[in-house]
N, CA, C and O atoms as CSV, one atom per row, in Angstrom:
chain,resi,resn,atom,element,x,y,z
A,1,MET,N,N,-33.489,5.809,-4.026
A,1,MET,CA,C,-32.260,5.779,-3.611
A,1,MET,C,C,-31.263,5.854,-4.093
A,1,MET,O,O,-31.334,5.276,-5.178
A,2,LYS,N,N,-30.103,6.331,-3.895
A,2,LYS,CA,C,-28.785,6.446,-4.514
A,2,LYS,C,C,-28.249,5.269,-4.652
A,2,LYS,O,O,-28.371,4.503,-3.696
A,3,LYS,N,N,-27.653,4.888,-5.636
A,3,LYS,CA,C,-26.584,3.746,-6.028
A,3,LYS,C,C,-25.492,4.144,-5.410
A,3,LYS,O,O,-24.968,5.231,-5.656
A,4,LEU,N,N,-24.967,3.175,-4.409
A,4,LEU,CA,C,-23.358,3.445,-3.957
A,4,LEU,C,C,-22.471,3.325,-5.092
A,4,LEU,O,O,-22.602,2.384,-5.875
A,5,LYS,N,N,-21.414,4.366,-5.269
A,5,LYS,CA,C,-20.563,3.927,-6.268
A,5,LYS,C,C,-19.326,3.590,-5.476
A,5,LYS,O,O,-19.104,4.115,-4.385
A,6,ARG,N,N,-18.328,2.496,-6.173
A,6,ARG,CA,C,-17.133,2.001,-5.413
A,6,ARG,C,C,-15.755,2.135,-6.390
A,6,ARG,O,O,-15.725,2.099,-7.620
A,7,ILE,N,N,-14.834,2.272,-5.623
A,7,ILE,CA,C,-13.405,2.421,-6.498
A,7,ILE,C,C,-12.478,1.153,-5.782
A,7,ILE,O,O,-12.243,1.052,-4.578
A,8,LEU,N,N,-12.242,0.672,-6.341
A,8,LEU,CA,C,-10.991,-0.427,-5.843
A,8,LEU,C,C,-9.636,0.166,-6.413
A,8,LEU,O,O,-9.511,0.546,-7.577
A,9,LEU,N,N,-8.799,0.195,-5.612
A,9,LEU,CA,C,-7.177,0.464,-5.720
A,9,LEU,C,C,-6.566,-0.828,-5.488
A,9,LEU,O,O,-6.944,-1.544,-4.561
A,10,ILE,N,N,-5.450,-1.229,-6.449
A,10,ILE,CA,C,-4.776,-2.431,-6.286
A,10,ILE,C,C,-3.249,-2.217,-6.341
A,10,ILE,O,O,-2.625,-1.837,-7.332
A,11,ASN,N,N,-2.730,-2.522,-5.106
A,11,ASN,CA,C,-1.226,-2.327,-4.961
A,11,ASN,C,C,-0.380,-3.680,-4.211
A,11,ASN,O,O,-0.978,-4.569,-3.605
A,12,GLY,N,N,0.655,-3.647,-4.333
A,12,GLY,CA,C,1.496,-4.832,-3.764
A,12,GLY,C,C,1.732,-4.137,-2.509
A,12,GLY,O,O,2.009,-4.951,-1.629
A,13,GLU,N,N,1.726,-2.903,-2.089
A,13,GLU,CA,C,1.871,-2.730,-1.068
A,13,GLU,C,C,0.699,-1.944,-0.005
A,13,GLU,O,O,0.015,-1.128,-0.623
A,14,TYR,N,N,0.501,-2.012,0.872
A,14,TYR,CA,C,-0.351,-1.134,1.618
A,14,TYR,C,C,-0.067,-1.479,3.341
A,14,TYR,O,O,0.023,-2.611,3.817
A,15,PRO,N,N,0.053,-0.037,4.182
A,15,PRO,CA,C,0.323,-0.490,5.375
A,15,PRO,C,C,-0.496,-1.567,6.342
A,15,PRO,O,O,-1.684,-1.869,6.237
A,16,PRO,N,N,0.308,-1.983,7.153
A,16,PRO,CA,C,1.167,-1.954,7.559
A,16,PRO,C,C,2.722,-2.335,6.979
A,16,PRO,O,O,3.803,-2.257,7.563
A,17,ILE,N,N,2.404,-2.773,5.611
A,17,ILE,CA,C,3.831,-2.876,4.818
A,17,ILE,C,C,4.274,-1.793,4.519
A,17,ILE,O,O,3.420,-1.115,3.948
A,18,SER,N,N,5.283,-1.270,4.643
A,18,SER,CA,C,5.660,-0.017,4.225
A,18,SER,C,C,6.337,0.093,3.001
A,18,SER,O,O,6.983,-0.870,2.590
A,19,GLY,N,N,6.252,1.502,2.143
A,19,GLY,CA,C,6.945,1.363,0.716
A,19,GLY,C,C,6.239,2.379,0.301
A,19,GLY,O,O,5.184,2.693,0.853
A,20,GLY,N,N,6.877,3.199,-1.016
A,20,GLY,CA,C,6.315,4.461,-1.585
A,20,GLY,C,C,5.074,4.046,-2.231
A,20,GLY,O,O,4.224,4.936,-2.265
A,21,GLY,N,N,4.724,2.858,-2.784
A,21,GLY,CA,C,3.553,2.393,-3.394
A,21,GLY,C,C,2.650,2.704,-2.421
A,21,GLY,O,O,1.982,3.738,-2.459
A,22,GLY,N,N,2.553,1.640,-1.283
A,22,GLY,CA,C,1.849,1.882,-0.144
A,22,GLY,C,C,1.265,2.755,0.529
A,22,GLY,O,O,0.201,2.690,1.145
A,23,ILE,N,N,2.273,3.918,0.351
A,23,ILE,CA,C,1.888,5.183,1.222
A,23,ILE,C,C,1.375,6.094,0.245
A,23,ILE,O,O,1.141,7.189,0.757
A,24,TYR,N,N,1.165,6.048,-0.750
A,24,TYR,CA,C,0.659,6.968,-1.886
A,24,TYR,C,C,-0.683,6.432,-2.195
A,24,TYR,O,O,-1.574,7.230,-2.487
A,25,THR,N,N,-1.002,4.723,-2.149
A,25,THR,CA,C,-2.232,4.248,-2.257
A,25,THR,C,C,-2.866,4.672,-0.921
A,25,THR,O,O,-3.939,5.273,-0.867
A,26,TYR,N,N,-2.186,4.346,0.084
A,26,TYR,CA,C,-2.966,4.867,1.492
A,26,TYR,C,C,-3.854,6.334,1.484
A,26,TYR,O,O,-5.063,6.546,1.574
A,27,ASN,N,N,-2.513,7.370,1.312
A,27,ASN,CA,C,-3.054,8.916,0.925
A,27,ASN,C,C,-4.405,8.933,-0.131
A,27,ASN,O,O,-5.387,9.668,-0.035
A,28,LEU,N,N,-4.131,7.861,-1.197
A,28,LEU,CA,C,-5.170,8.440,-2.426
A,28,LEU,C,C,-6.893,7.979,-1.911
A,28,LEU,O,O,-7.883,8.698,-2.048
A,29,ALA,N,N,-6.853,6.585,-1.305
A,29,ALA,CA,C,-7.774,6.287,-0.525
A,29,ALA,C,C,-8.081,6.957,0.415
A,29,ALA,O,O,-9.299,6.907,0.587
A,30,ASN,N,N,-7.502,7.660,1.226
A,30,ASN,CA,C,-8.222,8.549,2.172
A,30,ASN,C,C,-8.617,9.918,1.344
A,30,ASN,O,O,-9.768,10.348,1.417
A,31,GLY,N,N,-7.839,10.435,0.731
A,31,GLY,CA,C,-8.291,11.447,0.185
A,31,GLY,C,C,-9.559,11.284,-0.688
A,31,GLY,O,O,-10.489,12.091,-0.709
A,32,ILE,N,N,-9.477,10.074,-1.449
A,32,ILE,CA,C,-10.994,10.168,-2.265
A,32,ILE,C,C,-12.022,9.803,-1.175
A,32,ILE,O,O,-13.131,10.296,-1.381
A,33,ALA,N,N,-11.928,9.191,-0.267
A,33,ALA,CA,C,-12.944,8.773,0.663
A,33,ALA,C,C,-13.318,10.049,1.517
A,33,ALA,O,O,-14.476,10.308,1.845
A,34,THR,N,N,-12.275,10.782,1.825
A,34,THR,CA,C,-12.806,12.156,2.687
A,34,THR,C,C,-13.429,13.413,1.599
A,34,THR,O,O,-14.135,14.324,2.031
A,35,GLY,N,N,-13.040,13.291,0.131
A,35,GLY,CA,C,-13.396,14.121,-0.612
A,35,GLY,C,C,-14.954,13.961,-1.358
A,35,GLY,O,O,-15.735,14.791,-1.824
A,36,TYR,N,N,-14.983,12.654,-1.240
A,36,TYR,CA,C,-16.279,12.166,-2.068
A,36,TYR,C,C,-16.950,11.009,-1.304
A,36,TYR,O,O,-17.007,9.817,-1.609
A,37,PRO,N,N,-17.538,11.788,-0.028
A,37,PRO,CA,C,-18.491,10.787,1.090
A,37,PRO,C,C,-19.415,9.786,0.384
A,37,PRO,O,O,-19.908,8.837,0.993
A,38,ASP,N,N,-19.630,10.017,-0.881
A,38,ASP,CA,C,-20.799,9.073,-1.642
A,38,ASP,C,C,-20.114,7.583,-2.130
A,38,ASP,O,O,-20.667,6.525,-2.429
A,39,LEU,N,N,-18.693,7.956,-2.082
A,39,LEU,CA,C,-18.038,6.697,-3.068
A,39,LEU,C,C,-17.513,5.684,-1.722
A,39,LEU,O,O,-17.265,6.183,-0.624
A,40,GLN,N,N,-17.426,4.626,-1.918
A,40,GLN,CA,C,-16.621,3.301,-1.281
A,40,GLN,C,C,-15.661,3.012,-1.424
A,40,GLN,O,O,-15.540,2.258,-2.390
A,41,VAL,N,N,-14.591,3.280,-0.804
A,41,VAL,CA,C,-13.237,3.215,-1.604
A,41,VAL,C,C,-12.578,1.788,-0.802
A,41,VAL,O,O,-12.463,1.777,0.424
A,42,MET,N,N,-12.190,0.669,-1.615
A,42,MET,CA,C,-11.482,-0.477,-1.082
A,42,MET,C,C,-10.240,-0.806,-1.846
A,42,MET,O,O,-9.994,-0.393,-2.979
A,43,VAL,N,N,-9.599,-1.464,-1.240
A,43,VAL,CA,C,-7.788,-1.384,-1.796
A,43,VAL,C,C,-7.441,-3.040,-1.505
A,43,VAL,O,O,-7.727,-3.620,-0.457
A,44,LEU,N,N,-6.940,-3.493,-2.368
A,44,LEU,CA,C,-6.839,-5.203,-2.690
A,44,LEU,C,C,-5.181,-4.875,-2.647
A,44,LEU,O,O,-4.634,-4.245,-3.551
A,45,ALA,N,N,-4.565,-5.318,-1.638
A,45,ALA,CA,C,-2.951,-5.546,-1.609
A,45,ALA,C,C,-2.666,-6.543,-1.363
A,45,ALA,O,O,-3.551,-7.316,-0.996
A,46,GLY,N,N,-1.431,-6.949,-1.442
A,46,GLY,CA,C,-0.486,-8.164,-0.902
A,46,GLY,C,C,-0.209,-8.073,0.317
A,46,GLY,O,O,-0.394,-7.020,0.927
A,47,ALA,N,N,0.262,-9.115,0.863
A,47,ALA,CA,C,0.965,-9.088,2.236
A,47,ALA,C,C,1.734,-10.159,2.564
A,47,ALA,O,O,1.555,-11.329,2.226
A,48,ARG,N,N,2.652,-9.675,3.283
A,48,ARG,CA,C,4.057,-11.120,3.417
A,48,ARG,C,C,3.454,-11.715,4.721
A,48,ARG,O,O,3.528,-12.932,4.895
A,49,ASP,N,N,2.862,-10.917,5.645
A,49,ASP,CA,C,2.638,-11.562,7.147
A,49,ASP,C,C,1.257,-10.958,7.625
A,49,ASP,O,O,1.043,-9.953,8.303
A,50,ILE,N,N,0.634,-11.614,7.226
A,50,ILE,CA,C,-1.202,-11.174,7.610
A,50,ILE,C,C,-1.330,-11.460,8.985
A,50,ILE,O,O,-2.480,-11.510,9.420
A,51,SER,N,N,-0.377,-11.663,9.775
A,51,SER,CA,C,-0.884,-11.901,11.078
A,51,SER,C,C,-0.980,-10.602,11.799
A,51,SER,O,O,-1.389,-10.609,12.960
A,52,SER,N,N,-0.630,-9.447,11.198
A,52,SER,CA,C,-0.626,-8.244,11.584
A,52,SER,C,C,-1.811,-7.416,10.951
A,52,SER,O,O,-2.060,-6.249,11.255
A,53,ILE,N,N,-2.437,-8.094,10.126
A,53,ILE,CA,C,-3.586,-7.276,9.455
A,53,ILE,C,C,-4.509,-7.451,10.172
A,53,ILE,O,O,-4.266,-8.330,10.999
A,54,SER,N,N,-6.028,-6.786,10.301
A,54,SER,CA,C,-6.819,-7.075,10.708
A,54,SER,C,C,-7.930,-6.781,9.393
A,54,SER,O,O,-7.964,-5.712,8.783
A,55,LEU,N,N,-8.763,-7.885,9.120
A,55,LEU,CA,C,-9.386,-7.963,7.862
A,55,LEU,C,C,-10.829,-7.900,8.143
A,55,LEU,O,O,-11.227,-8.660,9.027
A,56,GLU,N,N,-11.843,-7.003,7.456
A,56,GLU,CA,C,-13.123,-7.033,7.516
A,56,GLU,C,C,-13.434,-7.696,6.522
A,56,GLU,O,O,-12.724,-7.776,5.520
A,57,GLU,N,N,-14.507,-8.242,6.665
A,57,GLU,CA,C,-15.062,-9.262,5.721
A,57,GLU,C,C,-16.537,-8.326,5.158
A,57,GLU,O,O,-17.421,-7.949,5.927
A,58,ASN,N,N,-16.529,-8.125,3.914
A,58,ASN,CA,C,-17.622,-7.375,3.469
A,58,ASN,C,C,-17.742,-7.509,2.028
A,58,ASN,O,O,-17.455,-6.605,1.243
A,59,PRO,N,N,-18.121,-8.518,1.739
A,59,PRO,CA,C,-18.232,-9.397,0.273
A,59,PRO,C,C,-18.996,-8.277,-0.355
A,59,PRO,O,O,-19.751,-7.537,0.275
A,60,LEU,N,N,-18.754,-8.198,-1.637
A,60,LEU,CA,C,-19.800,-7.108,-2.962
A,60,LEU,C,C,-20.377,-8.180,-3.362
A,60,LEU,O,O,-19.950,-9.334,-3.413
A,61,PRO,N,N,-21.629,-7.628,-3.717
A,61,PRO,CA,C,-22.950,-8.327,-4.404
A,61,PRO,C,C,-22.171,-8.975,-5.775
A,61,PRO,O,O,-21.271,-8.253,-6.202
A,62,LYS,N,N,-22.374,-10.088,-6.426
A,62,LYS,CA,C,-22.120,-10.330,-7.517
A,62,LYS,C,C,-20.725,-10.525,-7.747
A,62,LYS,O,O,-20.323,-10.482,-8.910
A,63,SER,N,N,-19.908,-10.739,-6.787
A,63,SER,CA,C,-18.529,-11.014,-6.905
A,63,SER,C,C,-17.913,-12.381,-6.720
A,63,SER,O,O,-18.411,-13.261,-6.017
A,64,LYS,N,N,-16.784,-12.488,-7.410
A,64,LYS,CA,C,-16.199,-13.616,-7.254
A,64,LYS,C,C,-14.829,-13.739,-6.826
A,64,LYS,O,O,-14.090,-12.806,-7.140
A,65,ASN,N,N,-14.394,-14.587,-6.250
A,65,ASN,CA,C,-13.297,-14.880,-5.312
A,65,ASN,C,C,-12.109,-15.394,-6.283
A,65,ASN,O,O,-12.289,-16.298,-7.099
A,66,PHE,N,N,-10.928,-14.751,-6.118
A,66,PHE,CA,C,-9.871,-15.365,-7.098
A,66,PHE,C,C,-8.386,-15.837,-6.039
A,66,PHE,O,O,-8.061,-15.148,-5.072
A,67,LYS,N,N,-7.777,-16.856,-6.370
A,67,LYS,CA,C,-6.737,-16.977,-5.235
A,67,LYS,C,C,-5.618,-16.534,-6.060
A,67,LYS,O,O,-5.315,-17.121,-7.099
A,68,ILE,N,N,-5.052,-15.599,-5.657
A,68,ILE,CA,C,-3.613,-15.101,-6.191
A,68,ILE,C,C,-2.412,-16.025,-5.601
A,68,ILE,O,O,-2.124,-16.207,-4.418
A,69,SER,N,N,-1.752,-16.592,-6.846
A,69,SER,CA,C,-0.385,-17.070,-6.273
A,69,SER,C,C,0.776,-16.844,-6.691
A,69,SER,O,O,1.748,-17.313,-6.099
């Protein structure tokens, strides 16, 4: 069985929060996911208003959660 490879992109902006960095990260994540279907692409981003963001819980094995303030 082939092991799934993961890429984590970290940026303070990500849609729906607009900005150049967020748009770039969004396009990069989509480009990687489209070009390399054997990779799982995840994005960690800050949010000003999380009520407009839908979250999918998908914990990584052997991962730890950290509170960022």
